[in-house]
N, C-alpha and C positions, 0 to 999 in steps of 0.2 A: 369207400371200401378199403380195408387194410390188405395190402398185397405182399408185405414182407415184415418180418419181426426179428429182433435180436433178443435172445433169452439168456440172461445171466452170463454174458460173454466175458471171458478172461483170456489174456494173452501174456505169457511169460517167455522171457529169453534167459535161459539159465536160472540163476537165483533171483533175477530181477523181474518184477511184475510191472508190465507196461500199463495195463488197466484191468479192472475186475468189476463184477456185478453190473455190467453194462446192459441195460434194457431199453428198448425203443421199438416203435412201430412206424411204418411208412404207408401213407394213404396213396391211392391210385393217382391223385392229382397233387401230391405233395411238392412243395418248393422249400427244401431244407438247406440251410447253410451249416456246415460242420466247421467249427472254429476251435482254436486252441493254440498254445505256443508250439514252436518247432520241437519235434522229438517226442511228443506225447502219444503218438500212435494213430494219427488221423489216417494216413495212407495205409497203415497196417489194417485198420478197421475196414477200409474199403476193399482191401485184398481178401479179407475174410468173407465179405459179402459177395465177392465174385467167385469164391472157391479157390482162389490162387494160393491162399494160406489157410491153415486150419487153426481154429481157436484152441487154446489149452483146455478150456472148460466152456460149457454152454454151447449154444448152436444158433445159427442164423437160418431161418426158414423163409421160403418164398413160395408163393402160390404156383400151382402147376401151370405151365404154359407161359410164365412170365420170363421174358428174355431180359438179361441184365447187360447193359452196354457200359463199357469201361475203356477209356482211351488207351490204357496200356496194352489192352488186348488187340488194339487195332493198328499197331505199328508195323505189322507184317504186310506192307504194300508190295505188290509185284513190280519191281523196279524196271522190268523190261517192257511194261505197258505204258501207254500214254495216260495222261491224267484222265481224259474222258473215258477211255476204255476201262480203266481201273474202277471208276465210279459206276460204270454200267454193271460191274460184277455184283453189286449190291442187289440189283434187280434181275439177276439171272433167271430165277424161277418165273418171274413175271414176263420176261422177254420170251422164254420158252412157251409160256401160255399163249402169248400173242402169235407165235409161229404155229402153234397147234390150231388156233382160231383160223388162221389163213389156210391151213390144210383142210379144215372142215368146210370152209367156204368153197373150196375147189371140189370137195367131195359132194357137197350139196348141189353144186351146179351140174354135176354129172348124174346125181341121183336125187332129183328134187322131190320124189315121192316118199323118200325114206324119213318117216316121222321120228325114228330114234336118233338119226343124225341131227335133225332140227332141234329136238329136245336137248341133246348134248351141247349143241352150238349155243342155244339160248342161255343155258346154265353157265357155260364157260365165258360167254360174253359178259354176263352179269358179274361174275366173280372178277373178271379182268378189270372191269370199270370200277368196282368197289375197292379193289386193291391198288388203284392209282395207275392203271395201265395207260391212260391217256394223259397223265400229268407228271409221270416220273422224270421225263426229260426236262420239263420246266423246273421241277424241284432241284435237279442237279445244277442247272444253270443258275438258279437263284442262290443256292448255298455257295457255289464256287465263286460267284461274284461278290457275295457277302464276305467271304474270306480272302478277298483281294486276289482271286485268280481270274483275270479278264479273259475274254473269249480267245484272244490271240495266244494264250498259254495252254489251251486245252489239248493241243497236239504234242506238247512237250513230253519227252520220255521221263518217267519218274526218277530214274537213276541219275539224271542230269540236274535234279533239283538240289537246293541247299538243305542242310539239316532242318532249319527252321521251316522251310516250305514243306518238307515231308511231314513234319509234326502237324502243321496246319491242315495238310491234305488228309492225314489220318483222322483229324477231327471232323472234317467234311464228311468222310465216309461213315463215321459213327453217327452223325446227325441224320444222314440219309437213311440209315437203317431204322431209325425211329423206335428204339427199344422201349418197352413199357416202363422200365426203370433205368434211368440214366445216371451213372456215377461219374462225376467230373472232379479231377484232382488238379487244382490250380489252372483252370482253363484260360484265365486271362493273361497268363505269362506269355510273353513274346507276341502278343496281339497289339496292333496299334489302336488308337482311340476310335477311329471310324469303324474298325472291325468289332471292337468291344461294344459300341453302340448298336451295331447290327445284331450281334450275338444276343444282347439283352432282349431286343425286340423279338427275336426268333424264339428264345427260350420262354418268354412270357406266354406265348401262345402254343407252346409245346403240349402235345396231347397226353404225354405220360408223366410219371413222377420223376423229380430231379433231386438228387442229393449232391451238393457241391462243396468241396474243400476250397476255400479261397481266403487270401489276405486282402482282397480288394473290397473295402467297406462300401464303396459306391455301388459296386456290382451286387453285393449282398442286400443293400438297402432297396435296390430296384427290382430284385428277383425274389428273395426269400420271404416267406411268411411264417417261418419257424426256424429257430436257431438251436442246434445241438452244440453245447460246449463240452469239449473233452479236455479235462484238466485235473491234475493231481490224481490220475487214475480213475476218475469217475466221469460219467456222462450226465449232464443236466439239460433238460429241454426248456426252451423259452418260446413264448408266442410272439409273433411279430417279426419285423426285419432287424437288421443289425443295430440301428439306432435304438430301437425299442429294447433290444437285448442289453445294450450298454446301460440304459436307464434302469432296467429291472435288476441287473447285476449290481449296480451301484446301490440301489435301494436295499437289496438283499444283504449286501456286505455291511451296509450301515446298521441295519437291524441286528445282524449277527454280532457286530462289534459292540453295539449297545447292550445286547443280552450278555455278551461275554464280560463286559465291564461290570454289569450288575451282579453277575454270578461271582466274579472275582472279589467284589466288595463283600458279598455275603460269606464267601469262603473265608476271607480274612477275619471277619467278625466272629464266625463260628470257631475258627482256630484259636482266636484270642480268648473266647469264652471257655473252650475246652482246657486251654493251658491254665487259666485262672482257677477253674472250678474242679478239675480232675482230682486234685490233692485234698480238697476239702470234703470232709465226711458227709456233710449235709447235701452237697451238690454233686457228689461223684456220679450218682446214677443219671442225673440230668446231663452231665458232661459226656458220660459214656454213650447215652442215647443219641446226643448230638453228633458224636464222633461216628457212630454207625450210619446215621443219616448222611453224613458228609462222605463216607466211604462208598455209599450206594449211589451218590449223586452222579448223574450223567454229565460229564464235563463238556462245556461248549468250547469249541476251538475258535481262536481269532480268525477273521477272514484272511485268506492267503493271497488275495489279489493285491495286497499292499506291497508285495515283493516285486516291485517294478523297477525298471531302469530309471535312474534319476539324472536328467540332462538339464543343463542350464547354459545358455549362451548369453554372454554379456560383453559389450565392447569396452575397451580401455579408455577410448576417447571418442567424441562425436565426430562424424564426417561433415563435410560441407553439404549445403542444401542440394546441389547437383552432384550426383554420384557418378553417373556414366552417360555419355552421349555418343550414340552411333549415328554417323551420317553417311548414307549411300554406301554402306559397308558391303564388300564382296569377300566371301571367305571360301576356303578350300585348300587344295594341295597344288604343287607345281603343275601337274598334268590334269587336274580335275577341279572344276568350279562346283561348289556345293550350293551356296545361296548367294543371290545378288541383291544389291541395293537395299540393305537393311537399315532402316532409320528408327531409332528408339531413344527415348530419354528416360533414365531411371533416377528418381529423386529419393532423398533420404526417407527411410521408412517404408519404401515400396516393397511389395512382395510380388515379383514378376515370374510367372510360369512360362516356360518355353515348351511347346507341344508340337507333335508332328510324327509322321511314320518313322519306323526304325530305319536307321542309315541315311536319313535325309539331311543331316548336318547340325543337329542340336548340340551334340558334344563338341563338334568342330567349332561352333560359335563360342562355347565356354573356353576352349583351349586357345582360341584366338584372343579373347579378352584377357586370359592369363598370360599372354605373350609366348605361349608354347608354339604357336603357329603365327606366321606373318600374314597380315591382311593382303588380299589380292587387289583391293581397291577401296576407295572411301577412307573414312577416318574414325578413330576412336579417341574420345576425349575423356580422361579420368578426372574425377572431382578432387577437391582439396582434402588433405588429412585422411586418405584412404588406407585402411589396413585390410587387405584382402585374404580371406581364407577359402580353401578349395577342397571339396569332397569329390573324390574320383570314384565313379561307379565300378571301375575294375579293381578298386582297392589296391592299386599298385604303388601307392605312396608309402606303404609299409615295407620295412626290410624283413623278408621272411626268415632270416637267420637270427634276428634279435629276439630276446624274450619279451613277453608282454610288459613286464615292469621296466625293462631297459628302454623299451620303445618310448615310454613316457619320461623316464628319468633322464635319458640322454638329451631330451629337449628342454628339460627344466632341472638342471644339475643342482641348483641350490634348494630345491624343494625337499623337505625332510621325508625320509622313507615312509614314516607313518602316514603322512598326508597323501603320498602317491598310492599306498595300499588302500587308503580310505576312498580315494576318488575312483580307483578301479573297482572296489567293492560296490560303489554306488552304480556302476555300470554292469553289475552282476558278474564280476570276475571273482571266482573263489581263490582261496590260498593256493590250490593246486594249479589253477589256470594261469596265474601270473608268472609262474616259472616255465610255462610252455613257450616254445618259439612261435612266432607268427605263422610260420608254415604249417604248424600242427593245428591251427584253429579252424573252426567251421566258418562258412560264409557269414553267418549271423554274428559270430564272435569278432571276426575281422571288421565288420561294419560297426559294431559297438566300440571297438578299439579306435577306429578312425574317428568316430564321433567324440570319444574321450579326448583324443589329441586335439581335435578342432575346438572343443569347448574350452581348452586351456590356453588357446592362442589369443582370446579376447579381441577378435577382429570386429570391425564395424561394417564390413561388406562380405557376405558369404555367397560363394558360387557353389552350388551343389548339383551334382550329376546323378540322378536317380537315387536319392538318399534312402528311399524306403525299400529298395531291393535288399533281400536277405533278412529283413526285419519281420518279426511276427507281429500280430495285430496289436498287442499291448505295447510293444516297443514303438510301433508307429504312432499310437495314440500319444505316448509320452513325447516323442519327437515333435509331433504337431503342436502340442501345448508349449513346448520349449521355444519353438520358432515363432509361435504367436506372441510370446512374451519377450522375444529378442528385441533389444532396443536399437538395432542397426537395420541394415538393408539386405534383402535377399533376392537373388536371381537363381532360379533353379529349373532343371530339366526333370520332367516326371511324366509317367503314363498313368499314375495313380490318381483317378479323377476325384476321389473323396479328399485326398491330400491336397490336390490343387484347389478344390472348392473351399476347403477350410482355411487356406492361407492366402490365395492370390487376390490382388486387387487390379491386376493387369495380366493379360495373356498375349503371348506372341505365338502365332501359329505359323509354322514353316511348311509350305506346300508348293510343289512345282517350282522349286528354286527361288521362291520369294517368301517374304515374311509380312504378315499382317498383324497389327496390334489391336486388341480388344480391351476397352477400358472397363473391366469388371471381372467377376469370378467365373468359374466354369459354367455355372447355370446361365449367367448372362451370355457367355460365349455361345452356348447351345441355342439359347433363344434367338440370338442374332443370326446364327447359321440357319436355323429353321425358318426364321422370318424371311431371310434372303431367298431361300429355296422356294418358299411359298409365293413370294412376290415374283420371282422369276417365272414360275409355272403359270401364275395368273396373267403375267404380262404377255407371255408367249401365246396363251390361249386367247386373250382379248384381241391381240394384234392379228392373230391368224383368222379369227372370226370376222374382224372388221375389214382387213386389207388382204388377207390371204398370205401374209408374210409376217415375220417377227420383227417389229420395229421398236426402237428404244422408247421408253416411257418415263417421264419424270415422276419422282415420288412426291406425294402431297405434303409430307412433313419434311422439314430440314433435319439434319443430323442431330442438332442440339434439341429440337422439339421432340424428336423421337426418343432421344436419350432421357429427357425429362419425363416423357410419358411412361417409358419403361420403369423409371425409378418410382413413379407414383403407383404403378401397378404392383411392383414388388412390395411397396410399403403396405398397400391394402391386403395383399396376400399374407404378409407377416402378421398383420393385425388380426386377420381371421384365424390364423394358426395359434396365435397367443391366446385369443379368447377361448378357442376350443380346448387348449391345454388347461386353462383356468376352470372351464366347465367340468372337465374330467376330474380335476383335483377336488372341486366342490362336491361333485356327486359322490366321490370316494369318501369325503369327510362326512357327508350326510349319511351314507350307508354305515359308516363306522359308529357314528353317534346313535343311530337307530338300533344297531346291534347291541350297543352298550346299554341302551335304555330297556331292551328286551330281557336283559339279565334279571332273573327273579330277585336277586339280592338288591338290585338297584330299583326295580319296578315298584317295590313295596317300601322304599325308603325315600320320602319326599325331600329330605335334605340333600340327597344325592341326585334325585330325579329333576328337581327344580332347576339347578344350574345347567344340566344337560339339555333340558327343554328350551331354556333361554339361548344356549349356544346353537341348538338346532334351528330355532327361529331365525337367528342372524345368518346362519349358513344358507337357509332356504331363501332369505331375502336377497343375499348376494348372488345366489344361483339364478333367481328370476331376472335380476338385473343383467347378469352375464349373458343369459339367453337372449334378452332384448338387444344387448350390444352386438351379439353375434349375428342376429337377424339383420340389424342395421348395416353392419360391416359387409355382410354377404350381399345385401341389396346394392350397396355402393359398388362392390366389386363387379356384380353382374351388369350394372348400368355402365360402368367403365369399359367392360369388355364389349 
């Protein structure tokens, strides 16, 4: 059921049009990801949907009785209350109903013969139960714990919390309200990985509709089943999650580019024909007719997605095989220890991700490796022929008083001005931008300038602290590809799970002042964590049943055996996915050929129909084989599991 719609929405700021002719609908169980570059109007569109801003033209309509929840509306927490008492305010009507029920119970005890009282009590009791009167406290506890507010914090006064804690608490309050339409603007910002995983699970089972603005591809892949792309002033809807959207957009752009090139070729031929034949008496009419057709032709525009940041990292010389060895390293500050006993070996070509909660010591580790901080214990061994480059998440390595062009030029004084301008243009800096000072740039522009500088250093070992912060989705995609093709070694801190999964072959998790190394990507890390949690639960349950206490139990498989088994499982899973993709492609090809054969012009022309029939037979043979292969692979995977 459709609960809300946008009709021909337009938003102007002065003479500038942010977007126009925007049309969309939202179903009652929608899971929509709203994506697009920074500055295209995503947040403005959300504010129009909440009524916080008015559209210049068009309207957003919503069904009667539908409550819209938006995080910006929920920041007005009562800072004089405790966390628990503030969360109870969401359920004030329900609590009042519970008090009324207790009053009726007392009245019935005094007047048991009053049937009207009994009827009123039964109805009120039913409503109270249906509206969650017996579960709302459990809901509060569950969501507070999910957002990393343990029970010992619930009595804290909100005014004593940090800004980040207040933001998270506002989010908790919004989720407790359970509005039928939930609008979320970058909800994954400032949340650690454990909280992100919890939030994903919660939102997957959320009873209302969700529209979320996010730069977190992993989050969108696991939550969204529809993507709204807002770009170049237009909104386009795509079915599927973020990965499906990227594939569809690429296919659309490719088709548009091919159509554009075909049309340009036709235009060129027509213009040549007109030029040659317009002056000839015998062919003037034909040339004039061709010119009229050309003037009426609806011109195809080339795809605009090609206007991407172009990043390339390439080392000047190779490093040694061993790049970095940490032995029992303890890091921190003179009066505070952050992490103890870190042991890690980074080899040439490794992509090592460092993950953990905010403020736990990830950036401290990078700064210690960079020698900005002294180790508190243990040792750091650097490999041979190392050229280390560093990306600072605070972007403080840039001089705010320098212009953009001087920031690059001062580091590479012999580089011709034309080359400097060309490199900056490849990072999407316009002629006006390069004369601005760094202090005048947005966060995204500063991030791109830092990457520009880093790409020109030609280091063979990159240390990067939250490199995807401030970047829009397209810029992140380009950065991922650049780092995938980088011929050196990468050690990076990130909370972006998609980015981690695309790049890492090793993960270092920092937790409770200790570091643990996982030999795989983020999916492998999650599998290991879930397996450990499941084994721990099963072990406790088994030991309690047998002995009444939790005793240690040895695993049946060794670490290497388990690692090999997990590798075999992932191989089978990839095989199933690859065959499914092949089946989809063959089915599309079959449908395309059958549609072409149904064309009356082809259906009556054997010369054209014959080759198509032969091609269809080959495709159907391949499709049958692919389906057989899929069944075999799926059976193998089931047996393995």
